[in-house]
C-alpha positions, 0 to 999 in steps of 0.5 A, a space after each residue: 384147054 386146047 387152043 385150036 378149034 379142032 382141039 376144042 371140037 375133039 374135047 366135045 366129041 370125047 366127052 360125048 363118047 365117054 358119056 355114051 360108053 359109061 352108060 353102056 358099061 354101067 348097064 352091063 355091070 348092073 345086069 351082072 351085079 343083079 345076076 350075082 345077087 340072084 345067084 347068092 340068093 338062089 332065086 332060080 327065076 331071077 337067075 334065068 332072067 338076069 342071065 339073059 339080060 346080062 348076055 344081051 347087054 354084053 352083046 349090045 356093048 360089043 355092037 357099040 364098040 365099048 368092049 371087044 368080042 372076046 371080052 364079052 365071050 369070056 364074061 358070058 362064059 364065066 356067068 354061065 359057069 357060075 349059074 350052072 354051078 349054083 343050080 347043082 
């Protein structure tokens, strides 16, 4: 436990930011998992829907500063590649 007031405040701020980041990270991870599930089931309607959702949540995570721009681009590229491969 911190002794100084500034340290105590920093702990509160860190806890709040961690909770926010976990919520955002959980959202894009869930979207990606749903997309992967749809790809394995070969459900073309849901694939398109979940691809859009996962790309949107990744972009939101970049906006919020949870992940970096290139990380999101790499993930979106791999998801797109997976979808194209599944449609063949």
